[in-house]
C-alpha positions in Angstrom: 57.6 -11.0 59.0 56.0 -7.7 60.0 54.5 -7.9 63.5 51.5 -6.0 64.9 52.5 -6.5 68.5 55.4 -7.8 70.6 54.6 -8.6 74.3 57.6 -8.3 76.5 57.1 -10.5 79.7 55.0 -13.6 79.3 53.6 -14.0 82.8 50.0 -13.8 84.1 49.5 -10.4 82.4 51.5 -10.7 79.2 50.3 -14.1 78.1 46.5 -13.5 78.3 47.2 -10.2 76.4 49.1 -12.1 73.7 46.3 -14.7 73.6 43.5 -12.2 72.9 45.6 -10.3 70.4 46.4 -13.5 68.5 42.7 -14.6 68.6 41.8 -11.3 67.0 44.1 -12.0 64.1 47.1 -9.8 65.1 50.6 -11.0 64.2 52.0 -11.4 67.8 55.4 -12.4 69.2 56.2 -12.9 72.9 59.5 -11.9 74.3 60.9 -13.2 77.6 64.3 -13.8 79.2 63.3 -17.2 80.7 64.4 -20.2 78.5 62.0 -22.3 80.5 59.0 -20.1 79.6 60.0 -19.8 76.0 60.6 -23.5 75.5 57.5 -24.4 77.3 55.2 -22.1 75.3 56.7 -23.1 72.0 56.0 -26.7 73.0 52.4 -25.8 73.7 52.7 -25.8 77.5 51.2 -23.2 79.7 52.8 -21.9 82.9 49.9 -19.6 84.1 46.6 -20.6 85.8 44.3 -18.9 83.4 45.6 -20.5 80.2 45.5 -24.2 79.4 47.9 -26.1 77.2 45.1 -26.1 74.6 44.9 -22.3 74.8 48.7 -22.1 74.1 48.4 -24.5 71.2 45.6 -22.3 69.8 47.9 -19.3 70.0 50.7 -21.2 68.2 48.3 -22.3 65.5 47.4 -18.6 65.0 51.0 -17.8 64.4 52.2 -16.8 67.9 55.7 -17.7 69.0 57.9 -16.9 72.0 61.5 -15.8 71.7 64.4 -14.3 73.5 66.1 -13.3 70.2 65.8 -9.6 69.6 66.3 -10.1 65.9 62.9 -11.8 65.7 61.0 -8.8 67.1 62.6 -5.9 65.1 59.9 -5.3 62.6 56.9 -4.6 64.9 54.3 -1.8 65.1 54.0 -1.9 68.9 55.7 -3.2 72.0 53.7 -3.8 75.2 55.8 -4.2 78.4 54.3 -6.6 81.0 57.1 -7.4 83.4 56.9 -7.6 87.2 57.6 -4.7 89.6 58.3 -6.1 93.1 59.0 -3.9 96.1 62.6 -2.7 96.5 64.2 -2.7 99.9 63.3 1.0 100.4 59.6 0.2 99.9 59.3 1.6 96.4 59.0 -0.4 93.2 62.0 -2.3 91.9 62.1 -1.1 88.3 65.0 -3.4 87.2 62.8 -5.6 84.9 61.0 -2.5 83.5 64.3 -0.8 82.7 65.6 -4.0 81.1 62.4 -4.4 79.0 62.5 -0.8 78.0 66.1 -1.2 76.7 64.8 -4.1 74.7 62.1 -1.9 73.2 64.7 0.8 72.5 66.8 -1.7 70.4 63.9 -2.2 68.0 62.4 1.3 68.2 61.7 3.0 64.9 59.6 6.0 63.8 55.9 5.5 64.2 56.2 2.6 66.7 54.1 2.5 69.8 55.5 1.5 73.2 53.0 0.8 76.1 53.9 0.0 79.7 51.4 -2.2 81.7 53.6 -3.0 84.7 52.2 -1.4 87.9 54.4 1.4 89.2 54.3 4.9 90.6 52.9 7.9 88.8 55.4 9.4 86.4 57.3 6.2 85.5 56.3 6.3 81.9 57.5 9.8 81.3 60.4 9.9 83.7 61.9 6.4 83.3 60.8 5.0 80.0 60.9 8.1 77.9 64.5 9.0 78.5 65.7 5.5 77.9 63.7 5.3 74.6 65.0 8.7 73.5 68.6 7.8 73.9 68.8 6.7 70.3 67.8 10.1 69.0 64.0 9.6 68.4 61.5 11.8 70.3 58.3 10.8 72.0 56.8 14.1 70.9 57.4 13.6 67.2 58.8 10.2 66.2 57.3 7.4 68.3 54.3 7.0 70.6 54.5 6.2 74.4 51.6 5.3 76.6 50.6 3.5 79.9 47.8 1.0 80.3 47.3 -0.6 83.7 46.8 -4.3 83.8 43.6 -5.5 85.2 44.1 -9.3 85.1 42.3 -11.1 87.9 43.7 -14.6 88.0 41.1 -17.3 88.3 38.2 -15.0 87.6 35.6 -17.0 85.6 33.7 -13.9 84.4 36.2 -11.1 83.6 39.3 -11.6 81.5 41.4 -9.6 79.1 38.7 -9.2 76.5 35.7 -8.0 78.5 37.5 -6.0 81.2 37.5 -2.3 80.2 41.1 -1.1 79.3 42.3 2.2 80.4 45.0 3.9 78.2 46.8 7.2 78.7 49.6 8.5 76.5 52.3 11.0 76.9 50.7 12.8 74.0 47.1 12.8 72.6 48.3 11.0 69.6 49.8 8.3 71.7 46.6 7.9 73.6 44.6 7.5 70.4 47.1 5.0 69.0 47.1 2.9 72.1 43.3 3.0 72.2 43.2 1.8 68.6 45.6 -1.1 69.3 43.7 -2.4 72.4 40.4 -1.8 70.6 41.3 -4.5 68.2 41.0 -7.2 70.9 39.4 -5.6 74.0 35.7 -4.8 74.1 35.9 -1.4 75.8 38.8 1.1 75.9 38.7 4.1 78.2 41.0 7.0 77.3 42.7 8.8 80.2 43.8 12.4 80.3 47.4 11.3 80.2 49.9 8.6 81.3 50.1 9.8 84.9 46.3 9.6 85.3 46.3 6.0 83.9 49.2 5.1 86.3 47.4 6.5 89.3 44.1 4.9 88.4 45.6 1.4 88.9 47.0 2.4 92.3 43.6 3.9 93.3 41.8 0.6 92.4 44.1 -1.5 94.6 44.5 1.0 97.4 40.7 1.1 97.7 40.6 -2.7 98.1 43.6 -2.7 100.5 42.1 -0.1 102.8 38.7 -1.8 102.9 40.1 -5.2 103.6 42.1 -3.6 106.4 38.9 -2.2 107.8 37.1 -5.5 108.0 40.3 -7.2 109.3 40.4 -4.7 112.2 36.7 -5.2 112.8 37.3 -9.0 113.0 39.5 -8.5 116.0 37.2 -6.4 118.1 34.1 -8.2 117.0 35.7 -11.4 118.3 36.4 -9.7 121.6 32.8 -8.4 121.8 31.3 -11.8 120.8 29.8 -10.3 117.6 29.6 -12.4 114.4 31.2 -10.2 111.8 30.3 -12.5 109.0 26.6 -12.1 109.8 27.2 -8.3 110.1 28.6 -8.2 106.6 25.6 -10.2 105.2 23.2 -7.8 106.9 25.0 -4.7 105.6 25.0 -6.3 102.0 21.2 -6.0 102.0 21.5 -2.2 101.6 21.1 -1.7 97.8 23.3 1.4 97.7 26.4 2.9 99.4 28.0 -0.4 100.5 30.3 -3.0 98.9 31.2 -6.1 100.9 34.8 -6.9 101.8 35.7 -9.9 104.0 38.3 -10.5 106.7 41.0 -13.1 106.2 44.4 -14.3 107.3 46.1 -11.5 105.4 46.4 -10.3 101.8 48.4 -11.8 99.0 49.2 -11.6 95.3 51.2 -8.9 93.5 48.5 -6.2 93.6 47.0 -5.5 97.0 49.9 -6.0 99.4 52.4 -4.4 96.9 50.8 -1.7 94.7 49.5 0.7 97.3 53.0 1.0 98.7 54.2 2.4 95.4 51.8 5.3 95.9 52.7 5.7 99.6 56.4 5.7 98.7 55.9 8.2 95.9 54.0 10.6 98.3 56.7 10.4 101.0 59.7 10.7 98.6 58.2 13.6 96.5 56.0 15.5 98.9 57.6 14.7 102.2 54.6 13.4 104.2 52.9 10.0 104.7 49.9 8.6 102.9 48.4 7.6 106.3 45.5 5.5 105.1 47.8 3.2 103.1 50.4 2.9 105.8 47.8 2.1 108.4 46.1 -0.5 106.1 49.5 -2.1 105.5 50.2 -2.3 109.2 46.8 -4.0 109.9 46.9 -6.4 107.0 50.5 -7.4 107.6 49.8 -8.4 111.2 46.9 -10.6 110.4 49.0 -13.8 110.1 50.4 -13.4 113.6 46.8 -12.7 114.8 45.6 -15.9 113.2 48.5 -17.8 114.9 47.4 -16.4 118.3 43.8 -17.4 117.6 45.1 -20.9 116.7 46.8 -21.1 120.1 43.5 -20.0 121.7 41.6 -22.8 119.8 44.1 -25.4 121.0 43.8 -24.1 124.6 40.1 -25.1 124.5 41.4 -28.7 124.2 44.0 -28.1 126.9 46.8 -28.3 124.3 49.8 -26.1 123.7 50.7 -25.0 120.1 54.2 -26.4 120.7 54.1 -30.0 119.6 50.5 -30.0 118.3 49.8 -31.3 114.8 48.5 -28.3 112.8 47.2 -28.8 109.2 47.0 -25.8 107.0 44.5 -26.1 104.1 45.2 -23.9 101.1 48.5 -22.0 100.8 48.0 -20.0 97.6 47.1 -16.3 97.8 43.7 -16.8 96.0 41.2 -19.6 95.7 41.3 -22.1 92.8 44.7 -21.0 91.5 48.3 -22.2 92.1 49.9 -18.7 92.5 51.6 -18.3 95.9 53.0 -14.8 95.5 52.8 -12.9 98.8 50.5 -15.5 100.2 49.7 -14.8 103.9 50.1 -18.6 104.4 53.9 -18.1 104.4 54.0 -15.6 107.4 51.4 -17.7 109.2 53.5 -20.8 108.8 56.5 -18.9 110.1 54.5 -17.9 113.2 53.3 -21.4 113.8 56.7 -23.1 113.3 58.4 -20.5 115.5 56.0 -21.5 118.3 56.9 -25.2 117.8 53.9 -26.5 115.9 54.2 -29.7 114.0 53.1 -28.2 110.7 51.6 -30.1 107.7 49.7 -28.7 104.7 47.3 -29.6 101.9 46.5 -27.6 98.7 45.0 -29.1 95.6 47.2 -26.9 93.4 50.5 -27.2 95.3 52.5 -30.4 95.7 55.6 -28.9 97.4 55.7 -25.8 99.6 58.8 -23.8 100.5 58.7 -22.5 104.1 61.6 -21.4 106.3 64.1 -22.8 103.9 62.5 -26.2 104.0 60.3 -28.0 101.5 57.1 -29.4 102.8 55.3 -32.1 100.8 51.6 -32.1 100.6 49.8 -34.7 102.7 48.6 -37.6 100.6 45.3 -38.4 102.4 43.4 -35.3 103.1 40.6 -36.8 105.2 43.0 -38.9 107.3 45.2 -35.9 107.9 42.2 -33.8 109.0 41.2 -36.5 111.5 44.8 -36.8 112.8 45.4 -33.1 113.3 45.0 -31.4 116.6 44.0 -28.3 114.7 43.0 -27.7 111.0 43.3 -24.1 109.7 41.5 -23.2 106.5 43.7 -20.5 105.0 42.3 -20.7 101.4 38.9 -22.0 100.6 39.5 -23.8 97.3 36.3 -25.1 95.8 37.8 -28.6 95.9 37.2 -28.5 99.7 34.0 -29.7 101.1 34.5 -27.5 104.1 31.6 -28.6 106.3 32.5 -32.2 105.8 36.1 -31.4 106.8 34.8 -29.6 109.9 32.8 -32.7 110.9 35.9 -34.9 110.6 38.2 -32.6 112.5 39.0 -32.3 116.2 39.2 -28.6 116.0 38.7 -26.5 112.9 39.7 -22.8 112.5 37.9 -21.2 109.5 39.7 -17.9 108.5 37.6 -17.5 105.3 34.0 -17.7 106.6 33.4 -20.8 104.4 31.8 -23.1 106.9 28.2 -23.1 108.1 29.0 -25.6 110.8 28.7 -24.0 114.3 31.6 -26.2 115.5 34.1 -24.3 113.4 36.0 -21.5 115.0 35.6 -18.5 112.7 37.9 -15.5 112.4 
């Protein structure tokens, strides 16, 4: 069977991409190295928040299948790589999965085929890492195959913007590659935006998340001094939002999580330091501020308990919401983890509740979600709202608690301690 597209990496980026392509009538295969993921998808089971089991079954009915057999993806017009790029120990991106996925693409590479990288990385990766690997077999990106970069813009849990209606940036190593990538995405994405080249497309992704990273750090630092000055920062933000131009609201919180904001700006910072020899100071300062927010929240938790003449050591502390984002189960880089470390190291008797998480791994131990939320709230010496899932009636929980620390600005009850 001739394929229009093979998606390598079937996680929170690759699976929605495959879904939209299959919906548009493209012949799509998914390739992954995880037997659990492959078996689950072929059985109609989803492993990502944004797709239901019914969505996966719809894909299967449209002809989609997942595989780890390279023989099943040889005859394809395009390969899109959507594998993770975590931070390496030196602060740059760990390209192990990208290199492995590129070698997979190289095994099926043929004249006229398009290869697109979507994994977030530093500017130059497409040309400096992927291209040499793909050209090892003798084909050239200038004349034989097409190579491009398109930054993923998946926002897990977003009810408005998904793969289809979020504009797609594409940039090729040649003009022909840009056009070919734009044609491919144009078959299942509403708006495609062509970049000058692959480097510009790579940098656009980093700029988007660096912008958010820096502005979140700004309000997180403001939260600290506004607390000391007895200024309600949440009210300040609402007032500033009334300006119809020149302002976008960002909100403080217990830290930043997910793969994008706490990770991606470091790729750019690492690239600037390693290639140009000087720091990207805004990014490094933002990282310092955001990374210290969990320990700041732990200190504020101690302050809240002090109001009741209690020490943090031995106090029953209930954390509500341990995922990195509301209404999803994804825990990647969640600030709840370093916050839990800080609380446990101070001797807190820690419990948790999250509607999307039954077991939580902290400090090498597995914590089980409390069964009765309301009873646990009443029993706790301190309740800390870390993630404001919509399943929580926050004001009702504040009313039932002895002491409630709201790190998300979700409560209108004046009894809640706000960040």
